[in-house]
C-alpha positions as CSV (number, residue, x, y, z in Angstrom):
1,M,32.9,-19.1,-51.8
2,A,36.0,-17.7,-50.3
3,D,39.6,-17.7,-50.7
4,L,42.6,-18.8,-48.7
5,L,45.7,-17.2,-48.8
6,L,48.1,-18.1,-46.6
7,E,52.1,-17.7,-46.2
8,L,55.2,-18.7,-43.8
9,F,58.1,-15.8,-44.1
10,S,61.5,-17.3,-42.7
11,E,64.9,-16.7,-43.3
12,E,66.5,-18.2,-46.3
13,I,65.1,-21.8,-46.6
14,P,68.1,-23.4,-48.4
15,A,67.1,-24.5,-52.3
16,R,67.1,-27.9,-52.1
17,M,64.2,-27.7,-49.5
18,Q,62.3,-25.3,-51.0
19,V,59.8,-27.4,-53.9
20,D,59.6,-30.4,-51.6
21,A,58.3,-27.8,-48.5
22,A,55.9,-26.0,-50.5
23,R,54.0,-29.1,-52.1
24,Q,54.1,-30.8,-48.3
25,L,52.2,-27.6,-47.1
26,Q,49.5,-28.3,-49.8
27,D,49.6,-31.6,-49.6
28,T,48.8,-31.1,-45.3
29,I,46.7,-28.4,-45.8
30,T,44.0,-29.7,-47.8
31,K,44.6,-32.7,-46.3
32,R,43.2,-31.7,-43.3
33,L,40.1,-29.3,-45.3
34,K,39.1,-32.3,-46.5
35,E,38.7,-34.3,-43.4
36,A,37.2,-31.1,-41.8
37,G,34.4,-31.9,-45.0
38,I,35.6,-28.4,-46.4
39,A,35.7,-28.5,-50.2
40,F,37.6,-26.6,-52.3
41,D,37.3,-25.6,-56.3
42,A,41.8,-25.7,-56.9
43,A,44.0,-25.3,-54.4
44,E,48.6,-24.0,-55.6
45,S,51.6,-24.3,-53.6
46,F,54.8,-21.5,-53.8
47,S,57.9,-20.7,-53.3
48,T,60.7,-18.7,-52.5
49,P,63.7,-18.2,-50.8
50,R,62.2,-16.6,-47.7
51,R,58.4,-18.2,-48.1
52,I,56.3,-21.1,-48.9
53,G,52.7,-20.8,-49.0
54,I,48.9,-21.9,-50.1
55,F,46.2,-20.4,-52.1
56,I,43.2,-22.1,-52.6
57,S,40.2,-21.2,-53.8
58,G,36.6,-21.7,-53.8
59,L,36.0,-22.6,-50.3
60,P,32.7,-22.2,-48.5
61,K,32.6,-20.1,-45.2
62,E,31.0,-22.8,-42.8
63,Q,31.3,-26.4,-42.6
64,P,28.2,-28.2,-44.1
65,D,26.2,-29.9,-41.5
66,V,27.0,-33.5,-40.7
67,S,24.6,-36.4,-39.5
68,E,26.4,-39.3,-37.7
69,E,25.2,-42.6,-36.4
70,R,26.3,-44.4,-33.8
71,K,24.2,-48.3,-33.2
72,G,23.8,-48.7,-28.8
73,P,23.3,-51.8,-27.6
74,R,19.8,-53.9,-27.7
75,V,16.3,-52.4,-26.8
76,G,15.8,-54.7,-22.9
77,A,20.1,-54.2,-22.4
78,P,21.6,-53.8,-19.0
79,E,21.2,-49.7,-17.2
80,K,24.6,-50.1,-17.3
81,A,25.5,-50.7,-20.7
82,V,22.5,-48.0,-22.4
83,E,23.6,-45.1,-19.4
84,G,27.3,-45.6,-20.9
85,F,25.5,-45.3,-24.7
86,L,24.0,-42.2,-23.9
87,R,27.1,-40.9,-22.1
88,A,29.6,-41.5,-25.5
89,A,26.3,-40.2,-27.6
90,G,26.1,-37.0,-25.4
91,L,22.2,-37.7,-25.4
92,D,19.8,-37.0,-21.9
93,S,17.4,-39.8,-22.2
94,L,16.5,-42.9,-24.8
95,D,13.6,-40.4,-26.1
96,Q,16.2,-39.1,-28.2
97,C,17.2,-42.2,-29.5
98,E,15.5,-44.4,-32.7
99,T,14.5,-47.8,-32.6
100,R,15.5,-49.9,-35.4
101,E,15.5,-54.4,-36.2
102,D,17.9,-56.5,-37.4
103,K,18.1,-60.8,-38.0
104,K,19.2,-60.4,-34.2
105,G,16.2,-57.9,-33.1
106,A,15.6,-54.4,-32.2
107,F,18.2,-51.7,-30.9
108,Y,18.8,-48.5,-30.2
109,V,20.0,-45.5,-32.4
110,A,21.7,-41.9,-31.7
111,V,21.4,-39.9,-34.4
112,I,24.1,-37.0,-33.7
113,E,23.4,-33.8,-35.3
114,K,26.5,-31.5,-35.9
115,K,26.2,-28.3,-36.9
116,G,29.5,-26.6,-39.3
117,G,31.3,-24.2,-37.4
118,K,32.6,-21.0,-39.8
119,T,35.9,-22.8,-41.9
120,A,37.5,-19.5,-40.5
121,D,37.6,-21.7,-36.9
122,V,38.5,-24.2,-38.3
123,I,41.8,-23.0,-40.6
124,A,42.4,-20.6,-37.0
125,E,42.2,-24.9,-35.1
126,M,44.0,-26.2,-38.1
127,V,47.1,-23.9,-39.4
128,P,49.3,-24.4,-35.6
129,E,48.9,-27.3,-35.8
130,V,50.6,-28.0,-39.5
131,V,53.2,-25.3,-38.4
132,R,53.9,-27.0,-35.8
133,G,54.5,-30.2,-36.8
134,F,55.6,-29.6,-40.5
135,H,59.1,-31.8,-41.3
136,W,61.7,-30.3,-42.3
137,P,65.6,-32.5,-43.0
138,K,66.7,-30.6,-40.8
139,S,65.6,-27.2,-38.6
140,M,66.2,-25.5,-35.7
141,R,65.0,-23.5,-32.6
142,W,65.4,-20.1,-30.9
143,G,65.1,-17.2,-29.0
144,T,62.8,-18.6,-26.0
145,G,60.2,-20.2,-28.1
146,T,59.8,-24.0,-28.6
147,L,58.8,-23.9,-32.7
148,R,61.3,-26.0,-34.4
149,W,61.3,-24.5,-38.0
150,V,64.0,-24.6,-40.6
151,R,65.5,-21.0,-39.9
152,P,63.6,-18.3,-38.0
153,L,59.9,-17.9,-38.2
154,H,59.5,-14.5,-38.9
155,S,55.8,-13.7,-39.8
156,I,52.4,-15.8,-40.9
157,L,49.8,-14.0,-43.3
158,C,46.8,-15.6,-43.1
159,T,42.9,-14.7,-44.8
160,L,40.2,-15.7,-45.5
161,D,37.7,-13.6,-47.9
162,A,40.5,-11.0,-48.2
163,K,40.1,-11.3,-43.6
164,V,42.7,-12.4,-41.3
165,V,42.5,-15.8,-40.1
166,P,43.3,-15.0,-36.1
167,F,46.0,-17.2,-35.2
168,E,49.1,-17.6,-32.8
169,V,52.0,-19.3,-33.1
170,D,54.5,-19.2,-31.2
171,G,54.3,-15.9,-30.4
172,I,53.4,-15.1,-33.8
173,E,50.2,-13.6,-34.6
174,A,48.6,-14.5,-38.4
175,G,47.8,-11.0,-40.1
176,E,48.1,-9.9,-43.7
177,V,50.9,-8.1,-44.2
178,T,54.2,-9.5,-46.3
179,F,57.5,-8.1,-47.2
180,G,59.3,-8.1,-50.3
181,H,63.1,-7.9,-50.9
182,R,65.1,-7.7,-48.6
183,F,67.6,-4.7,-50.2
184,H,65.1,-3.6,-52.8
185,A,61.8,-3.5,-50.7
186,P,62.4,-4.7,-47.4
187,D,59.5,-2.8,-45.7
188,A,55.8,-4.6,-44.8
189,I,53.2,-4.9,-47.9
190,K,49.2,-5.0,-46.9
191,A,48.5,-8.3,-49.1
192,P,45.1,-9.4,-47.9
193,T,44.3,-11.7,-51.2
194,F,46.5,-13.2,-53.9
195,D,46.2,-10.7,-56.9
196,K,47.0,-7.9,-54.7
197,Y,49.8,-10.6,-52.9
198,K,51.2,-11.3,-55.7
199,E,51.4,-7.5,-57.9
200,R,52.7,-5.5,-55.0
201,L,55.2,-8.6,-54.3
202,R,56.3,-8.1,-57.9
203,E,56.5,-4.1,-56.9
204,A,58.7,-5.0,-54.4
205,R,60.8,-6.9,-56.5
206,V,59.7,-10.9,-55.5
207,V,58.4,-12.9,-58.3
208,L,57.1,-15.7,-56.8
209,S,56.7,-18.2,-59.4
210,R,60.1,-20.4,-59.5
211,T,59.0,-21.5,-62.8
212,E,59.2,-18.0,-63.8
213,R,62.6,-17.3,-62.0
214,K,64.2,-20.0,-63.5
215,D,62.4,-19.0,-67.4
216,I,64.3,-15.4,-66.3
217,I,67.6,-17.3,-65.2
218,W,67.8,-18.6,-68.8
219,R,66.8,-16.2,-71.2
220,E,68.6,-13.6,-69.6
221,A,71.9,-16.4,-69.7
222,T,71.6,-17.8,-73.1
223,H,70.9,-13.7,-74.3
224,F,74.8,-13.0,-73.2
225,T,76.0,-16.3,-74.7
226,E,74.5,-15.6,-77.5
227,S,75.6,-12.4,-78.1
228,S,79.4,-13.4,-77.4
229,N,78.8,-16.2,-80.3
230,L,79.2,-19.0,-76.8
231,E,77.0,-21.2,-75.4
232,I,76.0,-22.2,-72.0
233,E,76.3,-25.5,-70.5
234,R,72.9,-26.9,-70.1
235,D,72.5,-27.7,-66.3
236,D,68.7,-28.2,-65.2
237,A,69.4,-29.4,-62.0
238,L,72.1,-26.2,-61.1
239,L,69.1,-24.9,-63.0
240,E,66.8,-25.3,-60.3
241,E,68.7,-24.7,-57.6
242,V,69.8,-21.1,-58.4
243,A,65.9,-20.7,-59.1
244,G,65.8,-21.2,-55.4
245,L,68.6,-18.8,-54.0
246,V,67.2,-15.5,-55.9
247,E,63.7,-13.2,-55.3
248,W,65.0,-11.1,-58.0
249,P,66.6,-12.7,-60.4
250,M,69.5,-11.1,-63.1
251,A,71.4,-13.1,-64.6
252,L,75.3,-11.7,-65.6
253,M,78.0,-12.7,-67.6
254,G,81.7,-13.1,-66.4
255,K,85.1,-14.0,-67.3
256,F,88.0,-16.3,-65.7
257,D,91.9,-16.3,-66.8
258,E,92.3,-17.4,-69.8
259,A,95.4,-19.7,-68.5
260,Y,93.0,-21.7,-66.4
261,L,91.7,-23.4,-69.2
262,E,95.3,-25.4,-68.8
263,V,93.4,-27.8,-66.2
264,P,91.0,-29.9,-66.8
265,E,88.1,-28.7,-67.9
266,E,86.3,-31.2,-65.3
267,V,87.6,-29.2,-62.2
268,L,87.4,-25.8,-64.0
269,I,82.9,-27.1,-63.7
270,T,83.1,-28.0,-60.7
271,A,84.8,-25.4,-59.3
272,M,81.8,-23.0,-61.1
273,R,79.3,-25.2,-60.9
274,S,79.4,-26.9,-56.8
275,H,81.5,-23.9,-55.2
276,Q,79.9,-21.0,-56.7
277,K,77.0,-21.5,-58.0
278,Y,77.9,-20.8,-61.6
279,F,77.0,-21.9,-65.0
280,A,80.1,-23.4,-67.8
281,V,79.7,-21.5,-70.9
282,R,81.1,-23.0,-74.3
283,D,83.1,-22.2,-77.6
284,P,80.3,-24.5,-79.9
285,K,82.7,-24.2,-83.0
286,T,85.8,-26.1,-81.0
287,A,83.3,-27.6,-77.8
288,K,86.0,-26.2,-75.5
289,L,84.9,-24.5,-72.4
290,A,85.5,-20.8,-73.0
291,N,86.9,-18.4,-70.2
292,K,83.2,-17.2,-69.4
293,F,80.8,-18.0,-66.6
294,I,77.2,-17.2,-65.8
295,F,75.6,-16.2,-62.3
296,V,73.0,-14.7,-61.4
297,S,72.4,-12.2,-58.7
298,N,69.6,-11.3,-55.9
299,L,70.0,-7.3,-57.0
300,E,69.6,-5.1,-59.5
301,A,72.8,-2.8,-59.6
302,D,72.5,0.5,-60.2
303,D,75.4,0.5,-62.2
304,G,74.5,-2.7,-64.3
305,G,75.6,-5.1,-62.6
306,K,79.8,-3.9,-62.8
307,A,80.7,-4.5,-58.9
308,I,79.1,-7.6,-58.8
309,I,80.5,-8.9,-61.9
310,A,83.8,-7.9,-60.4
311,G,83.6,-9.2,-57.0
312,N,82.5,-13.1,-58.8
313,E,85.3,-12.4,-60.9
314,R,87.7,-11.8,-58.2
315,V,86.5,-15.2,-56.3
316,L,86.0,-17.6,-59.2
317,N,89.7,-16.2,-60.3
318,A,91.3,-17.0,-56.8
319,R,89.3,-20.3,-56.1
320,L,90.5,-21.3,-60.0
321,S,94.4,-20.4,-58.9
322,D,94.3,-22.8,-56.5
323,A,92.9,-25.8,-58.9
324,K,95.4,-24.6,-61.3
325,F,98.2,-25.3,-58.1
326,F,97.2,-28.4,-57.3
327,W,96.9,-29.8,-61.1
328,D,100.4,-28.5,-61.2
329,Q,102.1,-30.0,-57.8
330,D,99.9,-33.5,-58.1
331,R,101.5,-34.0,-61.2
332,K,104.8,-33.7,-59.5
333,V,104.2,-37.7,-57.8
334,K,103.4,-40.6,-59.7
335,L,100.5,-42.3,-58.9
336,E,101.6,-45.2,-58.0
337,D,103.8,-43.6,-55.8
338,R,101.0,-42.4,-53.6
339,I,99.9,-45.9,-52.8
340,E,101.4,-46.4,-49.9
341,K,99.5,-43.2,-48.5
342,L,96.0,-45.2,-48.6
343,N,97.2,-46.9,-45.0
344,D,96.3,-43.8,-44.1
345,I,92.8,-43.5,-45.0
346,V,90.4,-46.1,-43.3
347,F,87.9,-48.1,-45.9
348,Y,85.9,-49.4,-43.1
349,E,86.6,-50.5,-39.0
350,G,86.5,-54.3,-39.7
351,L,87.7,-54.5,-43.6
352,G,91.5,-52.1,-42.8
353,S,91.8,-49.5,-45.0
354,V,91.9,-48.1,-48.8
355,Y,95.6,-49.2,-49.3
356,D,94.2,-52.7,-48.0
357,K,90.8,-52.9,-50.0
358,V,92.9,-51.7,-53.2
359,Q,94.9,-55.2,-52.1
360,R,91.6,-57.6,-52.3
361,V,91.2,-55.9,-55.9
362,I,94.2,-56.1,-57.6
363,D,93.6,-60.4,-56.0
364,F,90.3,-61.1,-57.3
365,Q,90.2,-58.8,-60.5
366,K,92.7,-61.6,-61.9
367,H,89.5,-63.9,-61.3
368,I,87.4,-61.5,-63.6
369,A,89.2,-60.2,-66.3
370,P,90.1,-63.4,-68.3
371,G,86.0,-63.8,-68.2
372,V,85.5,-60.3,-69.7
373,G,88.3,-60.2,-72.5
374,A,90.7,-58.3,-70.3
375,E,94.3,-58.2,-70.5
376,S,95.4,-59.0,-67.5
377,S,98.5,-57.3,-66.9
378,D,96.4,-53.9,-67.6
379,A,93.7,-54.6,-65.2
380,E,96.2,-55.3,-62.6
381,L,98.1,-52.2,-63.4
382,A,94.3,-50.6,-63.4
383,A,93.0,-51.5,-59.9
384,K,96.8,-51.1,-58.0
385,L,96.5,-47.0,-59.5
386,A,92.3,-47.1,-58.9
387,K,92.3,-45.6,-55.8
388,A,95.7,-43.4,-55.6
389,D,94.1,-40.2,-56.8
390,L,92.3,-40.0,-53.1
391,V,95.4,-38.7,-51.3
392,T,95.9,-36.1,-54.3
393,D,95.4,-32.6,-53.1
394,M,92.7,-31.9,-56.0
395,V,90.6,-35.0,-54.8
396,F,91.3,-33.2,-51.7
397,E,90.3,-30.2,-52.6
398,F,87.1,-31.8,-54.7
399,P,85.8,-34.5,-53.3
400,E,83.6,-35.2,-56.5
401,L,86.3,-36.0,-58.7
402,Q,88.0,-38.8,-57.5
403,G,88.7,-41.1,-60.3
404,I,88.5,-38.3,-62.8
405,M,91.4,-36.7,-61.9
406,G,93.5,-40.3,-61.4
407,R,92.4,-40.6,-65.3
408,Y,94.1,-37.2,-66.1
409,Y,97.2,-38.2,-64.0
410,A,97.9,-41.4,-65.8
411,L,97.4,-39.5,-69.2
412,E,100.1,-37.2,-67.9
413,E,102.4,-39.9,-67.5
414,G,102.1,-41.4,-70.1
415,L,99.9,-44.7,-69.2
416,D,97.9,-46.7,-71.8
417,G,94.3,-45.3,-72.5
418,G,92.6,-48.0,-71.1
419,I,94.2,-48.2,-67.8
420,A,93.4,-44.1,-67.1
421,N,90.1,-44.7,-68.1
422,A,89.7,-47.6,-66.4
423,I,91.2,-45.3,-63.2
424,R,87.7,-43.0,-63.8
425,D,85.3,-45.9,-64.9
426,H,85.8,-48.6,-61.8
427,Y,83.4,-46.3,-59.7
428,A,80.6,-46.3,-62.2
429,P,78.0,-46.8,-62.6
430,Q,77.1,-44.7,-59.8
431,G,72.9,-44.6,-60.8
432,P,70.4,-45.9,-63.1
433,N,71.5,-42.9,-65.8
434,D,75.1,-42.7,-65.4
435,M,77.8,-43.6,-67.7
436,C,78.3,-47.9,-68.0
437,P,81.6,-48.5,-68.3
438,A,82.1,-50.8,-71.9
439,E,85.8,-51.2,-71.9
440,P,87.3,-54.8,-70.7
441,V,89.6,-53.0,-68.3
442,S,87.4,-50.8,-66.7
443,I,84.6,-53.5,-66.6
444,S,87.3,-56.1,-64.5
445,V,87.7,-53.9,-62.0
446,A,84.6,-52.1,-61.3
447,L,83.3,-55.3,-61.4
448,A,85.9,-56.4,-58.7
449,D,85.5,-52.9,-56.6
450,K,82.2,-53.2,-56.3
451,I,82.0,-56.7,-55.5
452,D,84.7,-56.6,-53.3
453,T,83.2,-54.0,-51.1
454,L,79.5,-55.8,-51.2
455,V,81.0,-59.5,-49.9
456,G,83.3,-57.5,-47.6
457,F,79.9,-55.8,-45.7
458,W,78.1,-59.0,-45.9
459,S,80.8,-60.4,-43.9
460,C,80.7,-57.7,-41.2
461,D,76.9,-58.0,-41.3
462,E,76.5,-54.5,-41.9
463,R,73.3,-54.5,-44.9
464,P,70.9,-52.3,-45.2
465,T,68.3,-51.7,-44.4
466,G,64.6,-49.9,-45.4
467,S,66.0,-46.9,-43.9
468,R,69.4,-47.1,-43.8
469,D,72.0,-47.9,-46.8
470,P,75.0,-45.1,-45.0
471,Y,77.8,-47.3,-47.7
472,A,75.4,-47.3,-50.3
473,L,75.8,-50.9,-50.5
474,R,72.4,-50.4,-52.8
475,R,73.9,-48.2,-55.3
476,A,77.4,-50.3,-55.5
477,A,74.8,-53.9,-56.1
478,L,72.4,-51.7,-58.9
479,G,76.4,-51.3,-60.5
480,V,77.1,-55.2,-60.8
481,I,73.6,-55.6,-61.8
482,R,74.4,-53.0,-64.8
483,L,78.0,-53.9,-66.4
484,V,76.7,-58.0,-66.0
485,L,73.3,-57.3,-68.2
486,E,74.6,-54.2,-70.8
487,N,77.8,-55.8,-71.8
488,D,76.4,-59.7,-71.4
489,L,78.5,-60.8,-69.2
490,R,78.5,-64.7,-68.5
491,I,79.4,-64.7,-64.8
492,H,78.1,-66.4,-61.7
493,L,77.9,-65.0,-59.1
494,L,77.8,-67.1,-56.5
495,H,81.4,-68.2,-57.0
496,L,82.9,-64.8,-56.7
497,F,81.0,-63.8,-53.4
498,S,82.9,-67.4,-52.5
499,V,86.2,-66.8,-53.6
500,Q,86.2,-62.8,-52.0
501,L,84.8,-64.0,-49.0
502,G,87.7,-66.4,-49.0
503,K,90.2,-64.2,-49.9
504,T,88.3,-61.9,-47.1
505,T,88.8,-63.8,-44.4
506,D,92.1,-65.3,-45.3
507,A,94.0,-61.7,-45.1
508,G,92.6,-61.2,-41.2
509,F,89.1,-59.2,-42.4
510,G,86.1,-59.7,-41.9
511,G,82.8,-60.3,-39.3
512,A,82.3,-64.1,-38.7
513,A,79.9,-64.7,-42.0
514,D,80.5,-68.0,-43.7
515,N,80.2,-68.8,-47.2
516,L,76.7,-70.5,-46.3
517,T,75.2,-67.7,-45.1
518,V,77.2,-64.9,-47.1
519,G,76.7,-66.4,-50.7
520,P,73.1,-67.2,-50.5
521,D,72.0,-64.1,-48.7
522,L,73.8,-61.5,-50.9
523,L,72.4,-62.9,-53.8
524,S,68.5,-62.1,-52.5
525,F,69.9,-58.8,-52.0
526,F,70.4,-59.1,-55.8
527,A,67.4,-60.4,-57.0
528,D,65.9,-57.5,-55.0
529,R,68.3,-55.1,-57.1
530,L,67.4,-56.9,-60.3
531,K,63.9,-56.0,-59.3
532,V,63.9,-52.9,-59.3
533,Y,66.4,-53.1,-62.4
534,L,63.7,-54.5,-64.4
535,R,60.7,-53.2,-62.9
536,D,62.1,-49.9,-65.2
537,K,61.5,-52.0,-68.2
538,G,58.2,-53.3,-67.2
539,A,59.3,-56.6,-66.2
540,R,56.9,-58.4,-63.3
541,H,58.9,-58.3,-60.1
542,D,56.8,-62.1,-59.4
543,L,58.5,-63.3,-62.3
544,I,61.8,-62.8,-61.1
545,D,61.0,-64.3,-57.5
546,A,59.7,-67.3,-60.5
547,V,63.0,-67.7,-61.4
548,F,65.5,-66.9,-59.0
549,A,63.9,-70.0,-56.9
550,L,65.1,-72.5,-59.1
551,P,68.5,-73.6,-57.4
552,K,71.9,-71.9,-58.7
553,Q,70.4,-69.1,-60.2
554,D,73.2,-66.7,-60.4
555,D,73.7,-66.6,-64.2
556,L,71.8,-62.6,-64.9
557,V,72.4,-63.0,-68.3
558,A,70.6,-65.9,-68.0
559,I,68.3,-65.5,-65.2
560,V,67.0,-62.1,-67.5
561,A,66.5,-64.3,-70.7
562,R,64.1,-66.6,-68.8
563,V,62.9,-63.8,-66.8
564,E,61.5,-62.8,-70.4
565,A,60.9,-65.8,-72.2
566,L,58.3,-66.6,-69.0
567,G,56.1,-63.7,-69.2
568,E,56.3,-63.7,-73.2
569,F,54.8,-67.2,-72.4
570,L,52.5,-66.1,-69.8
571,D,50.8,-63.4,-72.0
572,T,49.0,-65.7,-73.9
573,E,46.1,-67.8,-73.9
574,D,48.4,-71.1,-73.0
575,G,50.1,-69.7,-70.9
576,Q,47.3,-68.2,-68.3
577,N,45.0,-71.5,-68.9
578,L,48.4,-73.7,-67.6
579,L,49.1,-71.2,-65.0
580,A,45.5,-72.1,-63.9
581,G,46.1,-75.5,-64.2
582,Y,49.6,-75.3,-62.4
583,K,47.6,-73.7,-59.4
584,R,44.8,-76.0,-59.0
585,A,46.8,-79.0,-59.5
586,V,49.2,-77.7,-56.2
587,N,45.8,-77.1,-54.4
588,I,44.8,-80.1,-54.6
589,L,47.8,-81.9,-53.7
590,R,48.3,-79.1,-50.9
591,I,44.8,-80.0,-49.2
592,E,45.5,-84.1,-49.8
593,E,49.3,-84.1,-48.9
594,K,47.7,-82.3,-45.0
595,K,45.2,-84.2,-44.9
596,D,47.1,-87.5,-45.8
597,K,50.2,-86.6,-44.1
598,K,52.7,-87.7,-46.5
599,S,53.7,-86.6,-49.8
600,Y,52.5,-87.7,-53.3
601,D,55.5,-87.8,-55.8
602,G,56.1,-91.2,-57.0
603,K,56.2,-92.3,-60.3
604,P,52.5,-92.3,-61.4
605,V,51.8,-95.9,-63.0
606,K,50.1,-96.8,-66.1
607,K,48.3,-99.7,-65.5
608,L,46.9,-98.1,-63.1
609,M,45.2,-94.8,-65.3
610,S,41.7,-96.2,-66.5
611,E,41.0,-93.2,-67.8
612,D,42.6,-91.4,-71.9
613,A,42.9,-88.3,-70.6
614,E,45.4,-89.7,-67.6
615,K,47.4,-91.4,-70.0
616,V,47.3,-88.9,-72.3
617,L,48.8,-86.2,-69.7
618,A,51.4,-88.8,-68.3
619,D,52.9,-89.0,-72.2
620,A,52.8,-85.3,-72.6
621,I,55.1,-84.7,-69.2
622,A,57.6,-87.1,-70.2
623,E,57.4,-85.8,-74.2
624,A,57.1,-81.9,-72.6
625,D,60.4,-83.2,-69.7
626,K,62.1,-84.4,-72.5
627,A,62.1,-80.8,-74.7
628,V,62.2,-79.1,-71.9
629,A,65.8,-80.9,-70.6
630,A,67.1,-80.0,-74.6
631,A,65.6,-76.5,-74.3
632,L,67.5,-75.5,-71.6
633,K,70.5,-77.5,-72.3
634,T,71.2,-74.8,-75.1
635,E,69.5,-72.1,-73.1
636,D,66.8,-71.6,-75.6
637,F,64.1,-70.5,-72.6
638,K,61.5,-69.6,-75.4
639,G,61.9,-73.6,-76.6
640,A,61.6,-73.9,-72.9
641,M,58.1,-72.5,-72.3
642,A,56.8,-73.9,-75.9
643,A,57.4,-76.9,-75.2
644,V,55.2,-76.7,-72.0
645,A,53.2,-74.3,-73.3
646,K,52.0,-78.3,-75.2
647,L,50.8,-79.7,-71.3
648,R,47.4,-76.6,-71.7
649,A,45.4,-79.3,-73.6
650,P,46.1,-82.3,-72.1
651,V,46.0,-80.9,-68.5
652,D,42.4,-79.4,-69.3
653,K,41.0,-82.6,-70.6
654,F,42.3,-84.3,-67.3
655,F,40.5,-82.2,-65.0
656,D,37.8,-82.2,-67.1
657,D,37.0,-85.7,-67.1
658,V,39.3,-87.0,-64.3
659,T,38.0,-87.7,-60.8
660,V,41.2,-86.8,-58.5
661,N,39.9,-88.1,-55.2
662,A,38.8,-91.9,-56.3
663,D,36.9,-94.0,-54.4
664,K,39.7,-96.4,-55.0
665,K,43.1,-96.3,-53.0
666,D,46.1,-97.3,-55.9
667,V,44.2,-95.1,-58.4
668,R,44.0,-92.4,-56.0
669,V,47.4,-92.2,-55.3
670,N,48.2,-92.9,-58.5
671,R,46.6,-89.9,-59.9
672,L,47.8,-88.2,-57.1
673,N,51.4,-88.5,-58.1
674,L,50.2,-87.2,-61.6
675,L,49.4,-83.6,-60.8
676,N,52.9,-83.9,-59.0
677,Q,54.0,-84.8,-62.2
678,I,52.1,-81.6,-63.9
679,R,53.7,-79.8,-60.4
680,A,57.3,-81.2,-60.8
681,S,57.7,-80.7,-64.6
682,L,56.4,-76.5,-64.6
683,E,58.7,-76.1,-61.5
684,G,61.7,-77.4,-63.6
685,V,61.0,-73.3,-65.7
686,A,60.2,-71.5,-63.1
687,D,58.5,-71.8,-59.7
688,F,54.8,-70.8,-60.6
689,S,53.7,-70.8,-57.1
690,K,55.8,-67.6,-57.2
691,I,53.7,-66.2,-60.0
692,E,50.5,-63.9,-59.4
693,G,47.3,-64.6,-60.7
């Protein structure tokens, strides 16, 4: 058995692309090996800032021989058909074929024996194709070559059983050489096996394992903070990113001017994290930020890192100096005095400026605030000021702080905390794990903002597709769903869609779409988003479809309650059997209605019922319909399910004892009408035709 080592060495690969690239390389290579009939024991991929690679153990040195059978024409077939078969199979005559028989007679079979080639030859043919077909989110060409890669590709190491697999890609010949750390050990390293490869890279100041690099960073970082009685701010995403920036990680701690702690901590953290890739540090006694930071160097300096620390301190102090300047300057202008400047920011071509959007949201929230318990005047002021921080210097420099800075500026002006929080929270929730606003004013403005966005884009016929959602409309819909469900809000979406569409078009914005298409289509979009939201909570998508299919289902709280009750009902034996009975009834009706070219939706007549099972079922349906209607009136969905559950036994008995297609025409029609009663009764609770199983 043999081992394969493949490394693609290049200029620095963006940190966010490394893991996916290594995984793609492993998936593609292993898939191609399996297609070639080459088995192996195990495969593992790896990545550093300048390389992606894969190690595969337990490969055979040769492909297994393959026997392939190809069925040919019938014995006695025309000569041209036989010639074509022999040519395609690579045979000279029928003497090389077998003759077999089936029910239709004798036919020829070509048994083609393919001798397996050398595994090294398969790899030599495969790897160049994989490299040329590799998908990067962004790629480039360089020099005079034709290869596209994320960054210039410098070398390819490829060995099998410690021997070089010869091939070339765009003039780069495969070998057994790699390179160590760019500064500590830049010379070529000979590494024919994976053990030697790891050992010599380590000696050349390269930690190959991404997990180990993260462990080193975190261990050294916590050592610095604990020795200073401080605490590093845990940030797994930043740790993952930083591990993709260094091959020989060295954590160091620096400090910044204590005066900058007067600036809101979100600004400091953003400046450190997003711009410099630094970890923030807190004082565990006060939980406040300390004027220290942790960063990761890719160098092991002779002076213990003093010069590196000093350089990073200068960079961060300069950036924080700018931030403090913005903070001081922005507070000189009130948020309300900035609103007119929002006219200079285009929201969307067909929907006007951000100022125009703000005016729509101010007006729209009046229809929402009373239903969520918000003080109308507070909600109006919050809606008015919500976007004002977009024209501040701080948000211009740090766009990710929009809303957050608005809250700070509102508090500096002495505005009520609920209004200030609403300015911050109206963007939320922005994802499944994001905080969901719970204060009434925040809820009112957040709902108004998101629904206005959705209605506006729908009116312009600008909707997400399978691969595109440039305006984050899925996220906006999910935000509305979370706001409604997590705050148990009883609102009717179709009504709100209609209200805001009218205001949008009356103001001269939007497209030609009208309420007859926008409302239902947008509600269908919400149904799809609700499936995603509830799927993570274990709900079945078909049950959501079954409830949404009922008329005027736009109260999300009621929909979810009905879905939950339906799910519990279908988990019971009565539910499963009644669903089977429903489907049987519907199938019979569909066949007979198609055959007779008419619908059987009349009221069954008692005097035409000769079988006890018919009469019992008719009475049970009438009783169930009354009970369901009463239960639905009080939104007792579990009670409604319990009422239809009582139909299980009468329906089973009916199908056991009664022949639907009776000889007498009027009896047959009456029984088909009774089947329709089963369908209508159950579809008063949910559209059972949408339910799978």
